C-alpha positions as CSV (number, residue, x, y, z in Angstrom):
1,M,22.5,-0.3,44.1
2,P,20.6,-3.2,43.2
3,L,17.5,-3.1,41.3
4,D,14.1,-3.7,43.2
5,F,12.5,-5.5,41.1
6,D,9.2,-5.4,42.7
7,D,9.4,-2.1,41.6
8,R,6.9,-1.9,38.9
9,T,7.1,1.7,37.3
10,D,9.0,0.7,34.3
11,F,5.7,-1.5,33.1
12,D,3.6,1.5,34.1
13,N,5.6,4.0,31.9
14,A,6.3,1.6,29.3
15,G,2.2,1.1,28.5
16,R,1.9,5.1,29.3
17,G,0.0,6.1,26.2
18,L,-1.3,3.3,24.6
19,V,-3.9,3.8,22.1
20,D,-4.3,0.6,20.5
21,K,-2.5,-2.9,20.1
22,L,-2.4,-5.6,17.5
23,D,-4.6,-9.2,19.1
24,P,-2.7,-11.6,18.7
25,C,0.4,-9.8,17.4
26,R,1.0,-12.3,14.4
27,I,2.5,-10.6,11.2
28,T,2.5,-13.2,8.2
29,A,3.7,-12.5,4.7
30,A,1.8,-12.5,1.4
31,D,2.6,-16.6,1.4
32,G,1.0,-17.0,4.8
33,H,4.7,-17.7,6.5
34,V,4.9,-15.7,10.1
35,V,7.0,-13.0,9.3
36,W,6.9,-11.8,13.3
37,D,4.9,-13.4,16.5
38,L,5.2,-11.7,19.5
39,D,3.2,-14.8,20.9
40,A,6.4,-17.3,20.9
41,Y,7.3,-15.1,23.5
42,A,4.3,-16.1,25.7
43,Y,7.5,-17.9,27.9
44,L,7.7,-14.6,29.5
45,D,4.7,-14.5,31.4
46,G,5.5,-17.5,33.8
47,D,8.7,-17.5,36.5
48,R,11.9,-16.7,35.4
49,P,14.4,-19.6,35.1
50,D,17.0,-19.2,37.5
51,T,19.3,-19.4,34.3
52,V,18.5,-16.3,33.4
53,H,19.4,-12.9,34.6
54,P,16.9,-11.1,36.5
55,S,17.5,-7.7,34.7
56,L,17.2,-9.7,31.4
57,W,14.1,-11.2,32.2
58,R,12.6,-8.1,33.1
59,Q,13.8,-6.4,30.1
60,A,12.6,-9.2,27.6
61,Q,9.6,-8.7,29.7
62,L,9.1,-4.6,29.4
63,C,10.0,-5.4,25.4
64,R,6.6,-7.5,25.2
65,I,4.5,-4.6,25.3
66,H,3.2,-4.0,22.3
67,G,0.4,-1.5,20.2
68,L,0.8,1.9,19.0
69,F,1.3,4.6,21.7
70,E,0.5,8.5,21.7
71,V,4.4,9.8,22.6
72,T,2.8,13.2,23.1
73,A,0.3,15.3,20.6
74,G,1.3,14.3,17.2
75,I,4.2,11.9,17.7
76,Y,3.2,8.3,17.8
77,Q,5.2,5.2,18.6
78,V,4.5,1.5,17.2
79,R,6.5,-1.1,19.9
80,G,6.8,-4.7,19.7
81,L,5.5,-5.0,16.2
82,D,9.3,-5.5,15.5
83,L,13.1,-5.5,16.7
84,S,12.8,-2.0,16.8
85,N,10.5,1.0,17.3
86,M,8.4,2.7,14.3
87,T,8.2,6.8,15.0
88,L,5.5,8.9,13.3
89,V,5.5,11.9,13.5
90,E,2.2,14.1,12.5
91,G,2.8,17.2,10.1
92,D,1.2,19.9,8.3
93,T,1.0,18.0,5.3
94,G,1.9,14.3,5.9
95,V,3.8,11.9,8.5
96,I,7.1,11.5,8.8
97,V,8.1,8.1,9.8
98,I,11.3,7.8,11.8
99,D,12.9,3.8,11.5
100,P,10.7,1.9,9.0
101,L,10.8,-1.0,11.0
102,I,12.8,-3.9,9.3
103,S,10.6,-6.0,7.2
104,A,8.3,-4.6,4.6
105,E,5.5,-6.8,6.2
106,T,5.6,-5.4,9.6
107,A,6.2,-1.7,8.6
108,A,2.8,-2.3,6.9
109,A,1.1,-3.6,9.9
110,A,2.8,-0.5,12.0
111,L,1.6,1.7,9.5
112,A,-2.0,0.5,9.1
113,L,-2.3,0.0,13.2
114,Y,-1.4,3.8,13.2
115,R,-4.2,4.8,10.3
116,A,-6.6,2.9,11.3
117,T,-6.5,3.9,15.3
118,A,-4.9,7.1,15.6
119,A,-7.8,10.2,15.4
120,T,-5.9,12.4,13.2
121,A,-4.2,10.2,10.8
122,P,-4.1,11.3,6.8
123,S,-5.5,9.4,4.6
124,P,-3.3,7.3,2.6
125,G,-2.5,8.3,-1.1
């Protein structure tokens, strides 16, 4: 069965629960070099070249949906700040971080986004 590329349900689902996002979504190291720059993928807002499979283009567009998302009460995900997603589970005594991302800089940015915007975020320390 062919994929209906006019059906935007995947995009609605991927954006559900958005709490906040970085704007711009650019993360730098202490020495100033860019570690992650989601704006480098802005070309995905344009038309798909004929040389790219439509499903691959769609998947790349879905991966550009970024920010802090509340999955359900007490469970958050940070998406689009790295190649992987960070999941944060709030417990009674702290937060469990699942998959702390690929670099210290993106992990720090994701955790800072969570702490700055999640209503029940525990204080650092």
